[in-house]
Wavefront OBJ file of the C-alpha trace (Angstrom):
o trace
v 35.215 152.435 165.057
v 34.625 149.726 167.545
v 33.705 146.255 166.442
v 30.269 147.055 167.832
v 27.277 145.052 166.696
v 23.815 144.451 168.056
v 22.328 140.955 168.234
v 19.600 140.051 165.745
v 18.055 143.467 166.097
v 16.782 144.168 162.609
v 13.435 142.453 162.527
v 11.274 145.273 163.780
v 11.766 147.851 161.079
v 12.563 151.150 162.771
v 16.275 151.200 163.479
v 18.011 153.703 165.652
v 20.812 155.580 164.019
v 23.777 153.695 164.681
v 24.420 151.913 167.573
v 27.400 152.107 169.174
v 30.890 152.192 168.553
v 33.082 154.974 169.084
v 32.793 158.227 167.238
v 29.394 157.961 165.690
v 27.892 160.885 163.915
v 25.282 162.170 166.336
v 23.588 164.711 164.088
v 23.724 166.410 160.748
v 27.494 166.676 160.721
v 28.669 165.521 157.340
v 31.276 163.233 158.681
v 28.229 161.038 158.251
v 30.280 159.275 155.643
v 29.112 155.703 156.054
v 32.696 154.661 156.395
v 33.034 156.397 159.728
v 29.573 155.897 161.100
v 27.774 153.336 162.782
v 29.369 154.243 165.147
v 32.680 154.576 163.461
v 32.262 151.355 162.198
v 33.407 150.798 158.678
v 36.893 150.399 157.102
v 39.315 147.604 155.628
v 42.044 145.233 156.782
v 45.828 145.226 156.410
v 47.911 142.335 155.186
v 50.088 140.585 157.738
v 53.215 141.912 156.042
v 52.122 145.518 156.605
v 50.917 144.901 160.141
v 54.036 143.067 161.248
v 56.065 146.163 160.481
v 53.516 148.607 161.877
v 53.566 150.224 165.264
v 50.911 150.393 167.926
v 49.267 153.580 169.079
v 51.803 153.723 171.868
v 54.603 153.768 169.288
v 55.787 150.265 170.133
v 56.348 147.562 167.561
v 53.461 145.097 167.548
v 54.965 141.721 168.411
v 53.137 138.853 166.712
v 52.550 135.946 169.046
v 55.393 133.462 168.685
v 53.584 130.376 169.970
v 52.854 127.682 167.375
v 49.581 128.360 165.610
v 48.355 125.392 163.556
v 45.294 127.403 162.507
v 47.093 130.337 160.875
v 46.040 129.124 157.428
v 42.433 129.963 158.312
v 43.413 133.646 158.473
v 43.514 133.685 154.655
v 39.979 135.091 154.531
v 39.206 134.211 150.919
v 41.805 131.493 150.307
v 40.720 128.313 148.542
v 41.764 126.007 151.377
v 40.065 128.143 154.027
v 36.869 128.514 151.976
v 36.711 124.757 151.357
v 36.850 124.296 155.146
v 34.098 126.918 155.583
v 31.776 125.230 153.095
v 32.299 121.845 154.715
v 31.535 123.282 158.164
v 28.473 125.112 156.838
v 27.149 121.896 155.364
v 27.514 120.068 158.684
v 25.788 122.837 160.655
v 22.896 123.380 158.275
v 22.362 119.601 158.124
v 21.804 119.673 161.871
v 19.812 122.885 162.314
v 17.829 123.030 159.075
v 16.664 119.448 159.587
v 15.183 120.356 162.952
v 11.359 120.314 162.679
v 11.244 123.855 164.061
v 13.628 125.441 161.567
v 11.358 126.032 158.573
v 8.680 127.793 160.609
v 11.267 129.868 162.469
v 12.874 130.982 159.193
v 9.562 131.839 157.563
v 8.401 133.772 160.603
v 11.629 135.776 160.798
v 11.656 136.485 157.066
v 8.010 137.537 156.957
v 8.576 140.004 159.804
v 11.716 141.352 158.151
v 9.943 141.803 154.812
v 6.638 143.042 156.218
v 5.431 146.076 154.331
v 3.897 147.615 157.453
v 7.302 148.208 159.045
v 7.969 151.808 160.024
v 10.160 153.257 157.263
v 13.152 154.807 159.012
v 13.555 158.255 157.471
v 16.079 161.067 157.261
v 15.450 164.725 156.430
v 17.218 165.652 153.192
v 16.401 168.876 151.369
v 13.054 169.270 153.108
v 11.861 165.771 152.164
v 12.003 162.443 153.972
v 14.297 159.764 152.543
v 14.190 156.074 153.370
v 16.228 153.019 152.375
v 13.849 150.073 152.052
v 14.261 146.339 151.571
v 11.510 143.749 151.174
v 10.719 140.647 149.120
v 10.476 142.696 145.924
v 13.573 144.788 146.678
v 16.213 142.405 147.957
v 19.119 144.844 147.697
v 16.840 147.762 148.398
v 15.560 151.074 147.080
v 16.344 154.599 148.214
v 13.097 156.547 148.105
v 11.502 159.789 149.309
v 8.223 161.365 150.271
v 6.897 164.538 151.861
v 6.297 164.902 155.581
v 2.563 165.295 154.971
v 2.445 162.090 152.947
v 4.631 160.217 155.416
v 2.160 160.988 158.185
v -0.605 159.163 156.312
v -1.273 155.436 156.533
v -0.079 154.903 152.952
v 2.679 157.372 152.011
v 3.333 158.040 148.332
v 6.965 157.212 147.660
v 9.189 158.212 144.770
v 12.063 155.838 144.063
v 15.327 157.755 143.881
v 17.742 154.841 143.363
v 16.966 151.156 142.817
v 19.933 149.129 144.025
v 18.653 145.865 142.551
v 18.455 147.429 139.086
v 21.824 149.156 139.475
v 23.543 145.946 140.559
v 22.002 144.027 137.669
v 22.952 146.694 135.112
v 26.520 146.951 136.387
v 26.861 143.232 137.183
v 27.987 144.210 140.662
v 27.234 142.939 144.163
v 26.196 146.337 145.508
v 25.125 146.797 149.129
v 23.882 150.197 150.344
v 26.381 152.132 152.446
v 24.589 155.421 153.007
v 24.532 158.938 151.565
v 26.181 162.223 152.517
v 24.493 165.312 151.032
v 25.750 168.869 150.512
v 23.866 171.472 152.612
v 21.850 173.578 152.510
v 19.983 172.390 149.388
v 21.231 168.801 149.746
v 20.662 168.128 146.061
v 24.067 166.568 145.487
v 24.941 163.494 147.553
v 27.829 161.081 147.739
v 26.403 157.560 147.656
v 28.371 154.784 149.339
v 28.236 151.378 147.642
v 30.036 148.367 149.022
v 30.842 144.957 147.571
v 28.833 142.389 149.499
v 28.720 144.413 152.714
v 32.396 145.185 153.361
v 33.407 148.306 155.270
v 35.430 149.459 152.263
v 33.204 151.224 149.759
v 32.977 153.191 146.504
v 31.684 156.774 146.661
v 29.781 158.198 143.672
v 28.138 161.603 143.228
v 24.382 161.501 142.788
v 21.782 164.171 141.952
v 18.589 163.506 143.936
v 16.477 165.818 141.775
v 17.333 164.152 138.460
v 17.666 160.824 140.301
v 20.840 159.950 138.464
v 24.559 159.733 138.976
v 26.244 162.980 137.965
v 28.024 162.941 134.604
v 31.701 163.643 135.262
v 30.831 163.786 138.926
v 32.986 162.758 141.859
v 33.875 159.062 141.891
v 36.098 157.648 144.621
v 37.178 154.056 143.964
v 36.857 151.291 146.511
v 38.624 151.842 149.799
v 38.224 152.646 153.436
v 37.560 156.329 153.165
v 35.732 159.285 154.608
v 34.472 162.283 152.676
v 33.160 165.714 153.634
v 31.736 168.366 151.310
v 33.579 171.717 151.354
v 31.689 173.220 148.416
v 29.708 171.809 145.517
v 32.984 171.460 143.636
v 35.381 170.541 146.444
v 35.685 167.623 148.839
v 37.813 166.798 151.837
v 38.822 163.164 151.505
v 40.811 160.771 153.634
v 41.768 157.458 151.986
v 44.766 155.308 151.086
v 46.225 157.649 148.480
v 49.325 155.533 147.884
v 49.733 151.847 148.763
v 50.581 151.496 152.438
v 49.342 154.957 153.471
v 47.125 153.529 156.186
v 47.457 153.145 159.910
v 48.190 149.868 161.660
v 44.408 149.577 162.015
v 43.919 149.768 158.259
v 42.404 153.270 158.270
v 43.604 156.254 156.229
v 45.416 159.120 157.941
v 46.022 161.700 155.180
v 43.362 164.315 154.368
v 43.412 165.980 150.957
v 41.326 168.555 149.123
v 39.894 167.164 145.890
v 38.403 169.467 143.252
v 35.795 168.487 140.701
v 37.426 166.939 137.633
v 40.728 166.517 139.428
v 42.472 163.143 139.423
v 43.117 161.601 142.819
v 46.834 162.013 142.163
v 46.331 165.792 141.886
v 44.541 166.266 145.227
v 46.142 168.774 147.601
v 47.236 167.582 151.022
v 45.576 169.425 153.892
v 46.528 167.354 156.919
v 48.704 164.343 157.672
v 48.340 162.217 160.770
v 50.739 159.436 161.631
v 50.836 155.727 160.772
v 50.679 155.096 164.518
v 47.256 156.786 164.739
v 44.046 154.791 164.624
v 42.222 156.918 162.028
v 41.898 160.461 160.694
v 38.819 161.942 159.033
v 37.407 165.331 157.998
v 34.365 167.021 159.519
v 32.164 169.525 157.697
v 28.912 171.001 158.966
v 26.684 173.963 158.271
v 24.131 175.244 160.776
v 20.780 176.877 160.037
v 22.309 180.352 160.239
v 24.943 179.574 157.625
v 27.962 179.186 159.911
v 30.350 176.569 158.555
v 32.471 174.223 160.617
v 35.484 172.686 158.884
v 37.604 170.457 161.069
v 39.708 167.310 161.183
v 39.476 164.549 163.739
v 42.719 162.717 164.465
v 42.253 159.513 166.469
v 45.563 159.103 168.261
v 44.136 156.048 170.017
v 40.607 154.716 169.811
v 39.510 156.933 172.708
v 42.062 159.765 172.641
v 42.033 162.284 169.845
v 43.053 165.697 168.592
v 40.769 168.149 166.815
v 42.047 170.597 164.194
v 40.261 173.597 162.750
v 40.597 174.473 159.065
v 40.909 178.228 158.780
v 41.172 180.243 155.563
v 44.916 179.771 155.212
v 46.008 177.192 157.751
v 45.089 174.279 160.005
v 45.315 174.817 163.778
v 44.823 172.498 166.729
v 41.956 173.177 169.117
v 42.729 172.960 172.806
v 40.033 170.466 173.774
v 40.234 167.324 175.927
v 41.767 164.224 174.376
v 38.740 162.108 175.316
v 36.072 164.169 173.587
v 34.274 164.248 170.248
v 32.179 166.744 168.297
v 28.508 165.755 168.215
v 26.678 168.767 166.764
v 26.785 172.357 165.545
v 24.086 174.982 166.131
v 24.014 178.802 166.025
v 27.791 178.925 165.662
v 28.288 176.749 168.740
v 30.303 173.516 168.540
v 28.953 170.758 170.806
v 31.330 168.211 172.309
v 30.663 165.065 174.307
v 33.260 164.589 177.046
v 34.691 161.327 178.333
v 37.025 163.188 180.675
v 36.907 166.458 182.618
v 37.480 169.681 180.700
v 39.622 172.156 182.609
v 39.706 175.621 181.040
v 40.844 178.412 183.335
v 38.596 178.267 186.377
v 35.958 176.258 184.494
v 35.703 172.516 185.136
v 33.130 170.490 183.195
v 32.556 166.912 184.385
v 33.318 163.788 182.383
v 30.233 162.502 180.574
v 28.926 166.017 179.978
v 27.900 167.859 176.852
v 29.870 171.101 176.419
v 29.830 173.933 173.885
v 32.241 176.552 172.602
v 31.939 179.395 170.085
v 33.349 178.660 166.612
v 34.120 182.282 165.749
v 36.102 182.772 168.970
v 37.878 179.450 168.428
v 38.837 180.526 164.919
v 40.493 183.634 166.346
v 42.095 181.951 169.374
v 42.065 178.129 169.065
v 44.182 177.620 172.190
v 42.026 179.677 174.578
v 38.520 178.323 174.307
v 35.812 179.258 176.805
v 33.676 176.094 177.086
v 30.245 176.105 178.717
v 28.433 173.076 180.137
v 25.191 172.292 178.335
v 24.281 169.107 180.212
v 26.069 167.412 183.129
v 24.730 163.936 184.019
v 24.420 162.488 187.493
v 25.939 159.141 188.513
v 23.109 157.083 186.966
v 22.816 159.024 183.714
v 24.686 159.159 180.426
v 24.461 161.177 177.250
v 23.057 159.235 174.300
v 22.761 161.573 171.297
v 22.057 165.129 170.159
v 20.122 166.747 167.309
v 20.048 170.402 166.289
v 16.950 172.065 164.902
v 16.773 175.728 163.894
v 16.223 177.079 167.391
v 16.812 174.248 169.849
v 19.241 171.498 170.737
v 17.642 168.153 171.578
v 19.592 165.804 173.843
v 18.728 162.145 174.418
v 19.764 160.799 177.829
v 19.963 157.367 179.407
v 18.638 157.573 182.966
v 19.252 154.286 184.808
v 19.393 152.652 181.343
v 16.062 154.068 180.143
v 15.488 157.025 177.838
v 14.674 160.688 178.332
v 14.847 163.717 176.027
v 15.757 167.290 176.977
v 15.359 170.454 174.892
v 18.038 173.144 175.317
v 18.316 176.778 174.264
v 21.220 179.199 174.634
v 20.588 182.416 176.527
v 22.054 185.777 175.603
v 24.707 185.396 178.344
v 25.933 182.136 176.772
v 24.410 179.777 179.361
v 22.223 176.861 178.266
v 18.888 175.990 179.825
v 17.055 172.713 179.363
v 13.494 171.501 179.785
v 12.208 167.922 179.642
v 10.373 166.805 176.514
v 7.211 164.861 177.310
v 7.952 161.258 176.320
v 6.807 157.814 177.532
v 8.610 156.252 180.504
v 10.613 153.014 180.711
v 11.617 153.074 177.054
v 14.661 153.939 174.959
v 14.561 157.220 173.046
v 16.685 157.967 169.972
v 17.070 161.229 168.075
v 16.829 159.971 164.517
v 16.942 162.996 162.237
v 16.560 166.766 162.407
v 15.494 169.369 159.855
v 17.149 172.599 160.913
v 15.363 174.621 158.242
v 11.885 173.843 159.614
v 12.741 173.275 163.263
v 11.707 169.600 163.218
v 13.158 166.479 164.794
v 12.151 162.817 164.612
v 12.397 160.810 167.827
v 12.303 157.030 167.979
v 10.737 155.310 170.986
v 11.120 151.601 171.729
v 10.905 149.183 174.649
v 11.107 145.458 175.274
v 7.319 145.118 175.082
v 6.592 148.485 173.450
v 6.442 148.406 169.627
v 8.583 151.021 167.954
v 6.973 154.389 167.439
v 8.113 157.535 165.701
v 7.447 160.935 167.235
v 7.683 164.364 165.625
v 8.759 167.374 167.675
v 8.257 170.741 166.032
v 9.164 174.233 167.129
v 9.690 175.642 170.593
v 8.729 173.327 173.438
v 5.574 171.909 171.857
v 4.940 168.343 172.979
v 5.922 165.759 170.335
v 3.197 163.867 168.514
v 3.169 160.215 167.471
v 3.190 159.896 163.689
v 3.963 156.173 163.251
v 3.536 153.104 165.443
v 4.632 149.616 164.529
v 1.916 146.986 164.605
v 2.763 144.490 167.380
v 4.825 141.584 166.128
v 4.060 139.342 169.085
v 1.581 139.017 171.939
v 3.112 140.990 174.809
v 0.018 140.891 177.023
v 1.290 137.936 179.034
v 4.700 139.424 179.763
v 6.209 142.055 182.020
v 9.594 143.770 182.311
v 11.468 143.981 185.597
v 14.850 145.437 186.519
v 17.041 143.630 189.051
v 20.605 143.978 190.300
v 23.340 141.390 190.676
v 26.380 141.817 192.885
v 29.649 141.379 191.039
v 32.784 139.812 192.465
v 34.112 143.178 193.701
v 30.769 144.219 195.216
v 29.625 146.427 192.327
v 25.869 146.421 191.720
v 25.130 145.438 188.116
v 21.584 146.127 186.850
v 19.806 143.974 184.325
v 16.411 143.859 182.644
v 14.360 140.668 182.504
v 11.373 140.117 180.205
v 9.279 137.189 181.364
v 5.754 135.772 181.587
v 3.629 137.308 184.329
v 3.107 133.803 185.693
v 6.813 133.012 185.933
v 7.652 129.749 187.682
v 10.565 130.176 190.094
v 11.704 126.592 189.829
v 14.752 126.951 187.574
v 12.932 125.506 184.573
v 12.582 128.601 182.369
v 14.540 128.606 179.070
v 16.409 131.915 179.251
v 18.571 133.930 176.852
v 20.980 136.428 178.439
v 22.687 139.042 176.259
v 25.198 141.828 176.885
v 27.888 143.791 175.074
v 30.256 145.251 177.668
v 32.645 147.489 175.750
v 33.458 150.728 173.946
v 31.090 152.824 176.110
v 28.127 151.340 174.211
v 24.864 151.205 176.142
v 22.425 148.286 176.130
v 18.969 149.756 176.633
v 15.378 148.484 176.200
v 14.433 147.880 172.569
v 11.620 146.154 170.706
v 12.951 143.088 168.942
v 10.386 141.245 166.840
v 12.522 138.119 166.625
v 13.018 137.934 170.376
v 9.308 138.393 170.965
v 7.906 136.098 168.295
v 10.566 133.410 168.227
v 11.454 133.267 171.913
v 9.083 135.002 174.329
v 5.938 133.657 172.663
v 7.422 130.169 172.807
v 7.765 130.363 176.585
v 11.275 131.759 176.840
v 12.691 134.452 179.122
v 14.935 137.240 177.810
v 17.534 139.152 179.849
v 19.699 142.175 178.955
v 22.577 143.009 181.304
v 24.102 146.456 181.833
v 27.612 145.240 182.653
v 30.669 147.447 182.944
v 32.482 148.343 179.755
v 29.264 149.865 178.414
v 28.153 153.479 178.551
v 24.927 153.172 180.551
v 26.374 155.170 183.460
v 28.892 157.316 181.659
v 32.643 157.155 180.981
v 33.573 155.757 184.407
v 31.365 152.677 183.850
v 33.251 152.054 180.615
v 36.736 152.872 181.830
v 36.417 150.536 184.809
v 36.944 147.643 182.386
v 39.696 148.894 180.099
v 42.720 146.750 179.230
v 44.039 144.744 182.204
v 41.004 145.755 184.286
v 38.750 143.932 181.830
v 38.087 140.923 184.037
v 35.438 142.944 185.901
v 33.320 142.922 182.726
v 33.353 139.136 182.636
v 32.774 138.946 186.385
v 29.729 141.224 185.996
v 28.262 138.969 183.326
v 28.878 135.831 185.375
v 27.275 137.545 188.377
v 24.106 138.257 186.403
v 23.997 134.647 185.215
v 24.458 133.400 188.757
v 21.810 135.804 190.054
v 19.307 134.390 187.561
v 20.132 130.902 188.795
v 20.013 131.890 192.477
v 16.587 133.496 191.993
v 15.551 130.197 190.370
v 14.465 132.026 187.255
v 16.531 129.512 185.301
v 19.252 126.905 185.717
v 22.551 126.246 183.937
v 20.930 123.666 181.678
v 18.259 126.196 180.678
v 20.450 129.317 180.421
v 21.756 130.424 177.032
v 23.893 133.478 176.281
v 24.366 135.529 173.132
v 26.605 138.342 171.954
v 28.257 139.640 168.807
v 31.551 141.323 167.949
v 32.953 142.550 171.269
v 29.956 140.739 172.718
v 31.221 137.649 170.900
v 34.455 137.964 172.852
v 32.340 138.182 176.001
v 30.650 134.931 174.993
v 33.955 133.181 174.359
v 35.432 134.290 177.673
v 32.255 133.351 179.551
v 32.200 129.900 177.988
v 35.851 129.163 178.784
v 35.779 130.681 182.291
v 32.367 129.388 183.418
v 31.284 126.423 181.282
v 29.236 125.157 184.220
v 26.867 128.157 184.092
v 25.484 127.792 180.576
v 23.589 125.338 178.412
v 23.969 127.276 175.145
v 26.411 129.895 173.837
v 25.749 131.912 170.651
v 29.011 133.548 169.504
v 28.528 136.006 166.608
v 31.167 137.770 164.445
v 33.547 137.524 167.411
v 37.031 138.366 168.563
v 38.462 135.151 170.045
v 42.222 135.126 169.343
v 43.329 137.929 171.642
v 47.028 137.320 171.019
v 46.625 138.083 167.318
v 43.646 140.433 167.202
v 45.987 143.334 166.342
v 47.101 141.520 163.190
v 43.602 140.648 161.967
v 41.375 143.071 160.016
v 40.912 146.369 161.909
v 42.004 144.902 165.246
v 44.904 147.261 165.848
v 42.415 150.108 166.289
v 41.117 148.572 169.527
v 44.366 148.583 171.506
v 43.010 151.376 173.709
v 40.133 149.081 174.706
v 41.884 145.710 174.995
v 45.592 146.452 175.409
v 48.439 145.222 173.215
v 50.668 142.168 173.075
v 53.563 144.639 172.734
v 53.139 145.532 176.447
v 54.174 142.560 178.617
v 51.582 143.042 181.361
v 48.827 143.529 178.796
v 49.951 140.508 176.796
v 49.877 138.375 179.932
v 46.335 139.505 180.664
v 45.202 138.946 177.078
v 46.644 135.434 177.219
v 44.732 134.797 180.442
v 41.354 135.651 178.874
v 41.831 134.793 175.170
v 39.115 132.213 174.432
v 41.161 130.494 171.724
v 44.074 129.968 174.079
v 41.985 128.929 177.066
v 40.091 126.066 175.466
v 40.980 122.852 177.275
v 40.478 119.292 176.102
v 38.179 117.195 178.263
v 36.190 120.116 179.686
v 32.401 119.768 179.429
v 31.721 122.982 177.498
v 28.197 123.671 176.279
v 28.049 123.107 172.525
v 28.354 126.639 171.064
v 26.998 128.062 167.834
v 29.895 130.046 166.346
v 29.064 132.192 163.336
v 30.691 134.907 161.258
v 30.804 136.359 157.728
v 33.483 135.999 155.063
v 33.327 139.670 154.089
v 33.672 140.992 157.624
v 36.623 143.340 157.142
v 36.240 144.864 160.596
v 36.709 141.978 163.062
v 37.276 139.352 160.388
v 36.073 135.731 160.110
v 39.454 134.407 161.238
v 38.670 134.422 164.957
v 35.559 132.277 164.652
v 37.187 129.874 162.210
v 40.229 129.233 164.396
v 38.133 128.729 167.520
v 35.923 126.154 165.796
v 38.904 124.369 164.258
v 40.582 124.061 167.648
v 37.382 122.687 169.177
v 37.272 120.124 166.370
v 40.846 119.031 167.071
v 39.981 118.659 170.758
v 36.895 116.589 169.895
v 34.698 119.211 171.567
v 31.134 119.625 170.248
v 30.354 122.819 168.335
v 28.372 124.230 165.418
v 29.955 126.679 162.953
v 28.352 128.790 160.242
v 29.846 131.451 157.980
v 27.735 133.761 155.835
v 29.653 134.298 152.590
v 28.445 137.922 152.336
v 27.196 140.491 154.784
v 30.148 142.387 156.222
v 30.175 142.823 160.011
v 26.639 141.559 160.545
v 24.310 138.665 159.842
v 23.883 138.956 156.061
v 23.873 141.268 153.056
v 20.092 141.141 152.589
v 16.954 140.231 154.492
v 16.937 136.613 153.362
v 20.488 136.044 154.566
v 19.791 137.785 157.860
v 16.603 135.766 158.381
v 18.556 132.570 157.696
v 21.144 133.474 160.335
v 18.370 134.385 162.764
v 16.590 131.088 162.140
v 19.793 129.138 162.781
v 20.231 130.968 166.082
v 16.717 130.422 167.423
v 16.608 126.841 166.245
v 19.889 126.302 168.071
v 18.533 127.862 171.276
v 15.303 125.861 171.078
v 17.254 122.611 170.644
v 19.604 123.382 173.508
v 17.227 124.989 176.023
v 13.732 123.787 175.142
v 14.267 120.509 173.359
v 10.577 119.670 173.352
v 9.895 119.739 169.633
v 7.542 122.698 169.835
v 6.967 124.615 166.618
v 6.736 128.300 165.871
v 3.645 129.559 164.088
v 4.493 132.263 161.513
l 1 2 3 4 5 6 7 8 9 10 11 12 13 14 15 16 17 18 19 20 21 22 23 24 25 26 27 28 29 30 31 32 33 34 35 36 37 38 39 40 41 42 43 44 45 46 47 48 49 50 51 52 53 54 55 56 57 58 59 60 61 62 63 64 65 66 67 68 69 70 71 72 73 74 75 76 77 78 79 80 81 82 83 84 85 86 87 88 89 90 91 92 93 94 95 96 97 98 99 100 101 102 103 104 105 106 107 108 109 110 111 112 113 114 115 116 117 118 119 120 121 122 123 124 125 126 127 128 129 130 131 132 133 134 135 136 137 138 139 140 141 142 143 144 145 146 147 148 149 150 151 152 153 154 155 156 157 158 159 160 161 162 163 164 165 166 167 168 169 170 171 172 173 174 175 176 177 178 179 180 181 182 183 184 185 186 187 188 189 190 191 192 193 194 195 196 197 198 199 200 201 202 203 204 205 206 207 208 209 210 211 212 213 214 215 216 217 218 219 220 221 222 223 224 225 226 227 228 229 230 231 232 233 234 235 236 237 238 239 240 241 242 243 244 245 246 247 248 249 250 251 252 253 254 255 256 257 258 259 260 261 262 263 264 265 266 267 268 269 270 271 272 273 274 275 276 277 278 279 280 281 282 283 284 285 286 287 288 289 290 291 292 293 294 295 296 297 298 299 300 301 302 303 304 305 306 307 308 309 310 311 312 313 314 315 316 317 318 319 320 321 322 323 324 325 326 327 328 329 330 331 332 333 334 335 336 337 338 339 340 341 342 343 344 345 346 347 348 349 350 351 352 353 354 355 356 357 358 359 360 361 362 363 364 365 366 367 368 369 370 371 372 373 374 375 376 377 378 379 380 381 382 383 384 385 386 387 388 389 390 391 392 393 394 395 396 397 398 399 400 401 402 403 404 405 406 407 408 409 410 411 412 413 414 415 416 417 418 419 420 421 422 423 424 425 426 427 428 429 430 431 432 433 434 435 436 437 438 439 440 441 442 443 444 445 446 447 448 449 450 451 452 453 454 455 456 457 458 459 460 461 462 463 464 465 466 467 468 469 470 471 472 473 474 475 476 477 478 479 480 481 482 483 484 485 486 487 488 489 490 491 492 493 494 495 496 497 498 499 500 501 502 503 504 505 506 507 508 509 510 511 512 513 514 515 516 517 518 519 520 521 522 523 524 525 526 527 528 529 530 531 532 533 534 535 536 537 538 539 540 541 542 543 544 545 546 547 548 549 550 551 552 553 554 555 556 557 558 559 560 561 562 563 564 565 566 567 568 569 570 571 572 573 574 575 576 577 578 579 580 581 582 583 584 585 586 587 588 589 590 591 592 593 594 595 596 597 598 599 600 601 602 603 604 605 606 607 608 609 610 611 612 613 614 615 616 617 618 619 620 621 622 623 624 625 626 627 628 629 630 631 632 633 634 635 636 637 638 639 640 641 642 643 644 645 646 647 648 649 650 651 652 653 654 655 656 657 658 659 660 661 662 663 664 665 666 667 668 669 670 671 672 673 674 675 676 677 678 679 680 681 682 683 684 685 686 687 688 689 690 691 692 693 694 695 696 697 698 699 700 701 702 703 704 705 706 707 708 709 710 711 712 713 714 715 716 717 718 719 720 721 722 723 724 725 726 727 728 729 730 731 732 733 734 735 736 737 738 739 740 741 742 743 744 745 746 747 748
């Protein structure tokens, strides 16, 4: 799981299935355990004592940085001294931003959009019905509810509440936050519900019956932990978790898979597979296709990007001979689909990196070391694979083509070859395969664009053209704006594309308040998306919005990502600076009017950009960031990202990390733009420590800054809509003060 996170992107309602980060579940595979999804995004941190003795993925001892660190005490995430500092900093920041005459209207506008009842309910097929998790003013924690497809297609669907999280939390006096559901096919009556304390990655798993709408008496209950679960049968699970204290990797993830029977104590579970403490993570995979074939496998993440896949046969576990940089995305008609980040050489067959490949499960079960892979889809230089979804008869594949979306429909011929045809979809948008029903040959496709409100399309059977079944009411007036795509030239001559959303009557005089965002890591693509907050709170107020497709992302396949790994990472920061400079050169904006924003790995990008090019920016929004790159391996899940960033245990990599680490490159007396640095206390993925230490060092250097820490919320902007709207309002108020400064107000 990467630290991946997407900036203030929740206001519009319809959310794509997880963004980003590593080994996301791309379909109905039941490693949909919320702990591993979003895009492998959810597990807990190690103590320093464990980490100091742990080894890196390369088998080398992680060497803690030996330089004096006067801010180490802020790494005690929940310590009294650290929390007193947090509350004092929060008070100072809210006194500044909440007293701004714009704040109240910005907050109310963001909250009203977030709680609007006409949002498109994002749904998932479960047992032939459509399930949705919904939050609004009346359901702060949220309700899990369902309806029929016929009802969902109407203007006012009739919903049945399946689980009320507000009522559950009140009854159990718990701080429950929804963490997803994994249901047993084919009936999908029994589900494992993930519940987390305040939004942490660690969760509790409890068995739930969706027909009786109740937790199962004497059902499966897995206590709090970073864990992943897959259904084998109604009475048997595959579970990976910290079975005994210390049985986690250096990244804080479990590495031992056991079989757990109904009624069996955790201590009685039978071990099935054991990875190594030097791995990043290990988790089980279980899937059943429409024809009844069952895939049972184990994913072993040796590094964040290199893995091994093992097949569970009747009496043993065997390794599959598949590329190290590959992951299973789907399962249809007995065929296992794999997305490749490196070439697959098998006999005389060579399948290109970035491709989607397939192999036969039955043949693999007989001969796991002599697979016969077949290419399903091979992208060109400006394409990348986004996601897949299997229906009864077809495989749908979402593609990024020059950073915009397309969908292809594939079938397998009798000779084993796959043929694809385009699915008729709008142009210049992002397409996401949201959920598939393989019993009725249906798939839901999300469509979104910078100025195009989210819509939900239903594709059914054969090659029939999809139909629009839901469209979000516009959240802002887009009639005065257009979207253009430009290219900047990076320091090494590489052409870096970026999208710009601006008024049709744009003044090219450098006066336009502009927000530039990017992510730049973990092969995560930044593509056009409708963001109600951006539109209402920025574009309508006269601002310009820019999204950059810098290296490190996945917009153009594995090579675009791998160009910026480890000590080659400076190209990512050069790309971002080149886009900023291109905006200034075109006189779209100027340094005083240019603000930048990014979260998680994007927060690292913000910190590096601010310390390397303070002269380019007037505002810097740094969210849930990595900033101490000499200790990131010792904080929360940081050790899992060595394959992306490098390790201090390798001298050349440590030297590079020291050269870019924002915390270590702050200099007294430099005229940095005043940043807004924000994080969450319960972020057990990246951790709040980075943001705290960076702000504290700025304070000691008498450098201006604003710091805010959400006490709940996990690796995001809040645990509920009110908290998220508050964070959003702080951000836009900050940008207005820094880049507009004219006292204008926002009308809700």
